[in-house]
C-alpha positions in Angstrom: 28.0 162.1 122.8 30.4 165.0 122.4 29.8 167.2 119.4 33.3 168.6 119.2 35.2 168.5 115.8 37.5 165.7 117.2 34.5 163.6 118.2 32.8 164.1 114.8 36.0 163.0 113.1 36.1 159.9 115.4 32.6 159.0 114.4 33.6 159.3 110.7 36.3 156.7 111.2 34.4 154.3 113.3 33.4 151.1 111.6 36.2 151.2 108.9 39.0 148.7 108.8 42.1 150.9 108.4 45.7 150.0 107.7 48.4 151.1 110.1 49.3 154.0 107.8 45.6 155.0 107.6 45.3 154.8 111.4 48.2 157.2 111.6 46.5 159.6 109.3 43.3 159.3 111.3 45.1 159.9 114.5 46.7 163.0 113.1 43.4 164.3 111.9 41.8 163.9 115.3 44.7 165.7 116.9 44.4 168.5 114.4 40.7 168.5 114.2 40.4 172.3 114.1 42.8 172.6 111.1 42.0 169.5 109.0 39.2 171.1 106.9 41.7 173.7 105.8 44.6 171.4 104.9 45.6 170.2 101.5 46.4 166.5 101.0 50.1 167.4 100.8 49.9 169.3 104.1 48.1 166.5 105.8 50.6 164.0 104.5 53.5 166.0 105.9 51.8 166.3 109.3 51.1 162.6 109.5 54.5 161.6 108.1 53.0 159.6 105.2 53.0 160.0 101.4 50.4 162.1 99.6 49.0 159.0 97.7 48.4 157.4 101.2 46.1 160.3 102.1 44.2 159.8 98.8 43.8 156.1 99.5 42.7 156.9 103.0 39.9 159.1 101.7 38.8 156.4 99.3 38.8 153.9 102.2 36.4 156.1 104.0 34.0 156.0 101.0 34.9 159.3 99.3 36.0 159.8 95.6 39.2 161.4 96.8 40.7 163.8 99.4 38.9 166.9 98.0 35.6 165.2 98.6 36.6 164.3 102.1 37.8 167.8 102.9 34.5 169.2 101.5 32.6 166.9 103.8 34.7 167.9 106.8 34.0 171.6 106.1 30.2 170.9 106.0 29.9 168.6 109.1 32.8 169.8 111.3 33.3 173.5 110.7 35.9 175.0 112.9 38.1 178.1 112.9 41.7 177.5 111.8 44.3 177.9 114.6 46.9 179.0 112.0 47.0 182.4 113.6 49.1 180.9 116.3 52.1 180.4 113.9 53.9 183.3 115.7 54.4 181.1 118.8 57.9 179.7 119.3 58.4 175.9 119.5 58.0 175.8 123.2 54.8 177.7 123.2 53.5 175.6 120.3 54.1 172.5 122.4 52.1 174.0 125.3 49.3 175.1 122.9 49.2 171.5 121.4 48.7 170.1 124.9 46.0 172.6 125.6 44.3 171.4 122.4 44.7 167.7 123.5 43.1 168.6 126.8 40.2 170.3 125.0 39.7 167.2 122.9 39.6 165.1 126.0 37.1 167.5 127.6 35.0 167.0 124.5 35.1 163.3 124.8 34.2 163.4 128.5 31.0 165.2 127.6 29.7 161.7 127.4 30.8 160.3 130.8 29.4 156.8 130.3 32.7 155.1 129.1 34.6 156.5 132.0 31.8 155.5 134.5 31.7 152.0 133.0 35.5 151.7 133.3 35.4 152.9 136.9 32.9 150.2 137.8 35.0 147.5 136.1 38.2 148.6 137.8 36.5 148.9 141.2 35.2 145.4 141.0 38.6 143.8 140.3 40.4 142.7 143.4 43.4 142.6 142.9 43.7 145.3 140.2 46.7 144.9 137.9 47.9 148.2 136.3 50.1 147.8 133.2 52.4 150.4 131.6 55.7 149.8 130.0 58.5 152.1 128.7 56.9 155.6 128.0 53.7 154.6 129.7 55.3 153.3 132.9 55.1 156.7 134.7 51.4 156.9 133.9 50.8 153.4 135.3 52.9 154.1 138.4 51.1 157.4 139.1 47.7 155.7 138.8 48.8 152.8 141.0 50.3 155.1 143.7 47.0 157.0 144.2 44.7 154.0 143.6 46.4 152.0 146.4 45.1 154.6 148.8 41.5 153.6 148.1 41.7 150.1 146.5 42.6 147.1 148.7 45.1 145.5 146.2 46.7 147.3 143.3 49.5 145.5 141.4 51.8 147.6 139.3 53.1 145.9 136.1 55.8 148.3 134.8 58.5 145.9 133.8 58.4 143.6 130.8 60.2 140.3 130.3 59.2 136.7 130.9 57.8 137.4 134.3 55.0 139.6 132.9 52.7 136.8 132.0 53.5 135.2 135.4 52.4 138.3 137.2 49.2 138.4 135.2 48.6 134.8 136.1 49.2 135.6 139.8 46.7 138.4 139.7 44.1 136.3 137.9 44.5 133.4 140.5 44.1 135.9 143.3 40.7 137.0 141.9 41.4 139.8 139.4 38.6 140.4 136.9 40.1 143.3 135.0 43.4 144.9 134.0 44.1 148.6 133.4 46.6 149.4 130.7 48.3 152.7 129.8 49.6 152.5 126.3 51.6 155.3 124.7 53.9 155.6 121.7 56.1 154.0 120.7 53.9 151.0 121.5 56.0 148.0 122.8 55.2 144.7 121.3 55.2 143.3 124.8 52.2 145.4 125.7 50.2 144.0 122.8 51.2 140.5 123.7 50.3 141.1 127.4 46.8 142.3 126.5 46.2 139.4 124.3 47.3 137.0 127.1 45.3 138.9 129.7 42.1 138.5 127.7 42.8 134.9 127.1 42.9 134.5 130.8 39.5 136.1 131.1 40.5 139.6 132.2 38.5 142.6 131.0 41.0 145.0 129.6 40.5 148.8 130.1 43.0 150.9 128.1 44.1 154.5 128.1 45.9 155.0 124.8 47.0 158.0 122.7 44.5 157.1 120.0 41.4 155.0 119.3 43.5 153.6 116.4 46.5 152.6 118.5 47.8 149.0 118.1 46.3 148.0 121.4 42.8 149.0 120.4 42.0 145.5 118.9 43.0 143.9 122.2 41.0 146.1 124.6 37.5 145.7 125.8 37.1 149.4 126.6 39.6 152.0 125.3 39.5 155.7 126.1 41.8 157.9 124.0 43.9 160.8 125.2 46.3 162.3 122.7 49.9 162.9 123.4 51.9 166.0 122.3 54.5 165.4 119.6 56.0 168.9 119.1 59.1 168.3 121.2 61.9 165.7 120.9 60.0 163.5 123.4 56.2 163.1 123.5 54.3 164.9 126.2 51.4 163.2 128.0 49.3 165.7 129.9 46.0 164.4 128.6 46.7 160.7 129.4 47.8 161.7 132.9 44.6 163.7 133.5 42.5 160.8 132.1 44.1 158.5 134.6 43.0 160.8 137.4 39.5 160.9 136.0 39.4 157.1 136.0 40.6 157.2 139.6 37.6 159.4 140.5 35.2 157.1 138.7 36.8 154.1 140.4 36.3 155.7 143.8 32.6 156.1 143.0 32.5 152.3 142.7 34.4 151.6 146.0 32.0 152.1 148.9 34.8 152.4 151.5 37.1 154.7 149.4 36.4 157.7 151.6 37.0 155.7 154.8 40.4 154.5 153.4 41.4 158.0 152.5 40.6 159.3 156.0 42.5 156.4 157.6 45.5 157.2 155.5 45.3 160.9 156.4 45.1 160.0 160.1 48.2 157.7 159.9 50.1 160.2 157.8 49.5 162.9 160.5 50.5 160.6 163.3 53.7 159.7 161.5 54.5 163.3 160.5 54.7 162.1 157.0 54.2 165.4 155.2 55.7 168.9 155.9 52.7 171.2 156.3 
């Protein structure tokens, strides 16, 4: 298990039933793991976009007398140097730095490879393999499906909502699918939650890449691996979820005995067709 500040925070929250507002605070704390031990309750409330009393109630929900006790605990168990010296960066640099932090958090989580390896086995065993991603997550799902189709015999992209979504899940299940991969990013469409509920009702194992372990899809996933998004610009940035998708592809290839042969076949056909400009 990773011993990074973000991972230790995650362990602190595990096992607690948190409200949506409290999950938002927890998500913010994981994203800002290096700074949290140095923040006041007011500063944390501003970062999370909640009220100061909500932060106090959150600390109590975790079993502390109040936020000062929680912060004292964090300084003892998750010491880290504050990154406040980076305040001189402009807003664009800050966005890049935030994504670097997100990638570092992901690297810390991947220090324990077992969840990704398990996900890879589950995805490799599903034929066909439906890949779901709506709205902001559609590009992540499409990118995964594009590359996965080169090594997996039947990948089915589900990147459009509507009444046909359940039908397409049914079709994949009838064809033999045993799992569904979901990319879920903010803002989380209600359709995605409904689709995961339906997929599990049909017997599919749901593997989810989400921006947080506290995302609304968490309760409807059999295996969720978090990868934070950047929120410093007008629109979220998703470098970590994209990289995690590629990591899952690698793990899935390990579970497909003919993955290398399929890649070589594709390369040979691409060369014969002059598909790429070398």
